[in-house]
C-alpha positions as CSV (number, residue, x, y, z in Angstrom):
1,V,-0.2,0.1,0.1
2,A,3.3,2.7,0.7
3,E,4.6,1.3,-2.1
4,G,1.2,2.4,-4.5
5,Q,1.2,6.1,-2.8
6,G,4.8,6.7,-3.6
7,V,7.0,5.4,-0.5
8,E,10.0,3.4,-0.7
9,A,10.1,0.5,0.7
10,S,13.4,1.7,2.9
11,T,11.3,4.6,4.4
12,L,8.6,2.7,5.7
13,F,11.3,0.7,7.5
14,S,13.4,3.4,8.6
15,V,9.5,5.4,9.8
16,L,8.5,1.1,11.7
17,E,11.7,1.6,12.9
18,A,11.6,4.2,15.0
19,S,7.9,4.0,16.0
20,S,5.9,1.9,18.1
21,G,6.3,-0.3,14.8
22,H,9.9,-1.4,16.0
23,S,10.2,-4.9,16.7
24,R,12.5,-7.7,17.5
25,A,10.9,-9.5,14.3
26,M,11.7,-6.7,12.2
27,E,15.1,-6.4,13.5
28,V,15.3,-10.3,12.6
29,F,13.4,-10.4,9.6
30,G,12.9,-6.7,8.3
31,E,15.9,-7.2,6.2
32,N,14.0,-10.3,3.9
33,L,10.6,-8.1,3.6
34,K,12.7,-5.3,2.6
35,D,14.5,-6.6,-0.3
36,E,12.1,-9.1,-1.2
37,S,14.7,-11.9,-1.1
38,F,13.9,-15.2,1.0
39,D,16.8,-17.1,0.1
40,N,18.6,-15.6,2.8
41,V,16.8,-18.3,5.6
42,L,16.6,-17.5,9.2
43,F,13.5,-19.8,9.7
44,S,12.6,-22.0,7.1
45,L,9.0,-21.9,5.7
46,A,8.3,-25.4,6.0
47,H,8.5,-24.9,10.0
48,M,7.1,-22.4,10.3
49,A,3.5,-23.9,8.0
50,K,4.3,-26.8,10.7
51,D,4.2,-25.1,13.6
52,L,1.2,-23.5,13.1
53,E,-0.3,-27.0,11.6
54,L,0.6,-27.6,15.5
55,Y,-1.1,-24.8,17.0
56,M,-4.6,-24.8,14.5
57,K,-4.6,-28.7,15.7
58,L,-4.0,-28.1,19.4
59,S,-6.7,-25.5,19.3
60,N,-9.3,-27.2,17.5
61,Q,-8.4,-29.6,19.9
62,S,-9.7,-26.9,22.8
63,T,-12.1,-25.7,20.6
64,T,-10.6,-22.4,21.0
65,P,-12.0,-19.8,17.5
66,Q,-8.6,-19.0,15.9
67,P,-9.5,-16.1,13.0
68,V,-6.4,-14.7,12.4
69,S,-4.7,-17.7,12.7
70,S,-6.2,-20.3,10.5
71,I,-5.9,-17.8,7.9
72,V,-2.5,-17.1,8.6
73,S,-2.2,-21.3,8.6
74,Q,-4.1,-21.0,4.9
75,L,-1.6,-18.7,3.7
76,Y,1.2,-20.7,4.7
77,R,-0.1,-23.9,2.8
78,L,-0.6,-22.1,-0.1
79,A,2.8,-21.0,-0.4
80,L,4.1,-24.4,0.2
81,Q,1.6,-25.4,-2.7
82,Q,3.8,-22.4,-4.9
83,K,7.4,-24.2,-3.8
84,K,8.4,-21.7,-1.3
85,A,8.8,-24.7,1.1
86,S,12.9,-23.8,1.3
87,L,12.4,-20.0,1.1
88,D,12.7,-17.9,4.8
89,S,9.0,-17.9,6.6
90,T,8.9,-14.4,5.1
91,A,8.1,-15.4,1.7
92,V,4.7,-15.7,2.4
93,Y,4.7,-11.8,1.7
94,S,5.1,-12.4,-1.0
95,L,1.9,-14.4,-1.6
96,I,0.8,-10.9,-0.3
97,A,1.9,-8.5,-1.9
98,N,1.5,-10.0,-5.2
99,E,-2.2,-9.7,-4.8
100,V,-1.7,-6.1,-3.8
101,R,0.4,-5.2,-7.0
102,R,-2.3,-6.3,-8.6
């Protein structure tokens, strides 16, 4: 969305880093997201998808609603279908970015 309004990714990340949007996850995974380069595997998409599946099974067993987690889990399943398992877990971002850019 920001890029569609003329804001470069590097500018957006600088703002996030200096604001309440700053997080440890941004420190660790931010470069992959900013560069949209997911070959630098810090935590594989396959492992994240597995962990999400385990979490969803546990929430199903306890009948705990997970409206957002279920959507995230589906995005990771889609990424697996698109042969992104060996990439960094942030590669799921490419699914969302491609939809927004259409």
